[in-house]
C-alpha positions in Angstrom: 126.4 91.3 347.8 126.8 90.7 344.5 123.8 91.5 343.0 124.1 95.0 344.4 128.1 95.3 343.8 128.9 99.1 342.2 131.3 99.7 339.5 134.8 100.4 341.2 136.5 102.8 338.8 137.7 102.8 335.6 139.2 99.2 335.3 135.6 97.8 336.0 134.8 99.6 333.1 137.3 98.6 330.8 136.9 94.7 332.0 132.8 95.2 330.8 133.3 96.7 327.9 135.6 94.1 326.4 133.8 91.0 327.7 131.0 92.8 326.7 132.9 93.0 322.9 133.1 89.1 323.4 129.8 88.5 324.0 128.9 90.5 320.3 131.5 88.4 318.7 133.7 91.6 318.0 136.6 89.7 319.3 136.2 86.1 318.3 137.7 82.7 320.6 141.2 82.7 319.4 141.4 85.9 318.2 144.1 88.3 319.7 143.0 91.6 321.1 144.4 94.8 320.8 147.5 95.9 322.3 147.7 97.5 325.6 148.8 101.0 324.4 146.0 100.5 321.7 143.4 100.2 324.5 145.2 102.7 326.8 144.4 105.1 324.2 141.0 104.4 323.1 139.9 104.9 327.1 142.1 107.4 327.2 144.0 106.1 330.2 147.5 104.5 331.6 148.2 101.5 330.7 148.9 99.9 334.0 144.6 100.5 334.4 144.3 98.5 331.4 146.5 95.8 332.5 144.7 95.4 335.6 141.6 94.9 333.1 142.9 92.4 331.8 144.8 91.0 334.8 140.6 90.3 335.9 139.9 88.8 332.3 142.7 86.7 332.0 142.0 85.1 335.7 138.3 84.5 334.5 139.6 82.3 332.6 138.6 84.6 329.2 141.6 85.7 327.8 145.0 84.0 327.8 147.9 85.6 327.7 151.4 83.8 325.5 154.7 85.0 325.0 155.0 86.2 321.4 152.1 85.5 320.4 150.1 88.8 322.9 146.7 88.0 324.4 143.5 86.4 322.5 140.4 85.3 323.6 140.4 81.9 325.2 136.4 81.6 325.7 133.3 83.4 325.4 130.8 83.1 328.4 127.3 82.5 327.4 125.9 85.8 326.0 122.7 85.5 327.8 124.2 86.3 331.1 123.8 90.1 330.2 120.2 89.6 330.7 120.1 88.6 334.1 123.3 90.1 336.0 125.5 92.9 335.6 128.9 92.0 333.6 131.2 93.1 336.7 129.7 90.3 338.8 130.7 87.4 336.7 134.0 87.0 338.6 132.4 86.7 341.9 130.3 84.1 340.4 133.4 82.0 338.9 135.0 82.1 342.2 131.7 81.4 344.2 131.6 78.1 342.2 135.4 76.8 342.4 134.9 77.6 346.2 131.9 75.1 345.9 132.5 72.6 343.9 135.8 71.9 346.8 133.6 72.6 350.0 130.2 70.9 348.5 131.9 68.1 347.1 133.6 67.0 350.2 130.1 67.4 352.2 128.6 65.0 349.5 131.1 62.4 350.4 130.6 62.8 354.4 127.1 62.4 353.6 127.6 59.2 351.6 129.3 57.9 355.2 127.0 59.6 357.8 123.2 60.5 356.3 120.5 59.0 358.6 117.2 57.9 356.5 115.3 61.5 357.6 118.6 63.1 356.0 117.8 61.2 352.8 114.5 61.9 352.8 115.1 65.6 353.2 117.7 65.5 350.0 114.7 63.7 348.2 112.2 66.1 349.1 114.2 69.2 347.7 114.7 67.0 344.6 110.8 66.5 344.3 110.4 70.3 344.9 113.0 70.9 341.9 111.0 68.5 340.1 107.8 70.4 340.5 109.6 73.7 339.9 110.7 72.1 335.9 107.4 71.1 335.4 106.0 74.0 336.1 108.7 76.2 334.0 109.6 78.1 337.3 113.2 79.2 338.3 113.2 77.7 341.3 117.1 79.2 342.9 116.2 78.7 346.7 114.7 75.3 346.2 117.6 74.5 344.3 120.2 76.1 347.6 117.5 73.5 349.6 118.8 71.1 348.0 122.5 71.9 348.2 121.9 72.6 352.0 120.0 69.2 352.6 123.4 67.5 351.2 125.6 69.6 353.5 122.9 69.0 356.5 123.4 65.5 355.5 127.0 65.6 356.5 126.7 65.8 360.1 129.5 68.6 360.3 128.3 71.8 361.5 130.9 73.5 359.6 129.6 72.6 356.3 126.3 74.2 357.4 127.6 77.1 358.7 129.5 78.0 355.4 126.5 77.5 352.9 124.4 79.9 355.3 127.2 82.3 355.4 127.3 82.7 351.8 123.6 82.0 351.2 122.9 85.2 349.6 126.1 84.5 346.9 124.8 81.3 346.1 121.3 82.0 345.6 122.6 84.7 343.3 124.7 82.7 341.0 121.9 79.8 341.2 118.9 82.3 339.9 121.6 82.9 336.7 122.5 79.8 336.2 118.5 78.7 336.3 117.5 81.7 334.5 120.0 80.8 331.7 118.8 76.8 332.0 115.0 78.4 331.3 115.7 80.9 327.8 117.9 77.3 326.9 115.8 73.9 326.4 113.7 71.6 328.4 116.4 69.0 327.9 119.0 71.1 329.9 116.8 72.1 332.9 116.6 67.9 333.0 120.2 67.2 332.7 120.8 69.6 335.6 118.2 67.5 337.5 119.6 64.1 336.3 122.9 65.4 338.3 121.1 66.5 341.1 119.5 62.8 341.3 123.0 61.6 340.9 124.4 62.9 344.1 121.2 62.0 345.6 121.4 58.3 344.4 125.2 58.4 345.6 124.1 59.2 348.9 121.7 57.1 349.3 124.0 53.7 348.2 126.3 55.2 351.0 128.8 55.3 348.2 131.5 58.6 349.1 133.5 58.8 346.4 130.8 58.6 343.8 128.6 61.6 345.8 131.5 63.1 345.9 132.3 62.9 342.3 128.9 63.6 341.2 128.9 66.9 343.1 131.3 68.0 341.6 130.5 67.0 338.1 127.5 68.9 338.3 129.0 72.3 340.0 131.6 72.0 337.8 129.1 72.0 334.5 127.3 74.5 336.3 130.0 76.7 335.9 130.9 75.7 332.3 127.4 76.0 331.3 127.5 79.9 332.5 131.3 80.4 331.3 131.3 77.9 327.9 133.6 76.0 326.8 
């Protein structure tokens, strides 16, 4: 469970400390981080422990290491994430989105080929519920999940439905974070998310498999980008 994940030790603490400094702007995009030796001294630990934390930041695309130029900050995630989720969950959230981009794009393609009238009606109903959430300034993470699950059901492939159900808790957690971030931004951002959902629905309605898969991929990639920055 992402929201109950506990720190597993010093690498997690170092990861969180460095990430927090990046969010605060102490370490800016394009700037070099202190050396492993300097970080090891600061945290009173060994360089392998620091290296483990840096490896996580590197895997998350937050820092990059190039031979001869050291380790620099590649991107700054949205600072507001700290209001809604522990920093150590960001790696899990990113992995969840990466998995969903691959699987749900495929589910959307199949849905465009196989969806029947009642399936499209179910996706439309879920979209209408999300529209109501936007109008009432709610969060709607569960409603968002219902939309994506309706697309998976429309694929007529039970494996997509099983996978979605199995990781529902992780998906809803990441959706809750994403939708909270949209809520504290602008209503235009919430409308953009709804437009991305609508593009998926309309492509499925047209039975355009390539467009449905592309629309789902773009939606999830954009959600990841909105959270983790450019």
